[in-house]
Structure formats: structure tokens, C-alpha cells
N, C-alpha and C positions, 0 to 999 in steps of 0.2 A: 504494500500500500504506500503510495507516494503522498498521501495527504495526512495531516495531523489535525485532529479536531480537539479543541480545548473545551473544558466544562462551560465556559462562558459563551460558547458558540462560534468563536473565531476559528477559521480554517486556514491552514498553511499548506500550500502546494510545494512540498519539499523538492520534488523533481524539477519544477520550474525555477525555484530558488537556486538550486545547484547549477542549472544550466545558465542562468543569468548572472550569477555572481561567483560562487565557489568553483565553478568549472572554467573560469577565465584564466588565461595563462599567467597573469600577474598573481592571482590568488593561489594558483597551484605552486608557483615559485615560493611565495611566502610560507605556505604550508610545509613545503620541503625544507625551508630554512628552520622553521620551528621544530620539525621532526629531527633535524640534524642536531639542534641544540639539546633536545631532550636525550638523544642517544649519547651525545658527548658527556653529559652530566652523569647519566647512568653508567657509562663506561668507567668514569673516574670515581664515582662515589657509591655505586650500587643502585638498586631500585629506588625510585622516588616514592615516598609514602603516599598513601591515599589521602586526597584532600590538599596535596601540595602540587605546585607547578614550577616549571622552569621559567625564570624571569630574566629578561635582558635588562641590565642596569641602564644601559643606553639603548633605546629601541632600535630595531633594524631600520625602521622608517627614518630615524635621525642619524643613520650612519654607523650604528653599533654593529658589532660582529658576533660570531658564535664562539669566540675565544673564551677560555676558562675565566679570564679576568673580567669578562662582561656578563657572566652567567651566575645566577644564584637560585636557590630553591626557596620559594616563599609559599605561604598559604594561598589557596585559590582566591579567598576574599581580598587579600592584600594585592594580588596581581590584578584583579578586576578593578579595584579602586584606582590603581595606578594607571591603567589603560596604556596608551602609547604616548604618554607625555614626554 
């Protein structure tokens, strides 16, 4: 099923969202960079605990890289608050 229906009646067409956003070359590249960062941290420190995420101290958008000096593990809440500032 490619649609998600929420209790309040909202409907999301996930297939359409993927095609129009997540499937775009730039988004695929960004996802690959995030996955590489995640793999680098796991290789160095072991599995990332549930509820934690890899954070780029300086965002990729602002020129940060996937080097160990730019990565840290933070709670999901902290990472979401930070966004790509």
C-alpha cells in the first residue's frame, strides 16, 4: 500500500512523495552521505543505541564533511531540534 491514512483523516501518497522528492538525484546523494556517516561512526564506535542518531556538527549543507571530527552521536530529539542550522 502506497498510501498512509492518519486517524484525523489526512492521507499521504507515499509513492508520489518519493517520486517527487526522495527519488530526486540530489536527495539520493544526501541520503548516501548520511548513510556513509552512520556507517563510519558504527565502524569506529560500534552500534548506535536506539533513540540516538549521527549528527554532523557542521551540516553537509554548510560544507561539513563525514570526517570523524565532524560527527557525533546525539539523541534523536537533540538532532531534530538542531535541524540543518
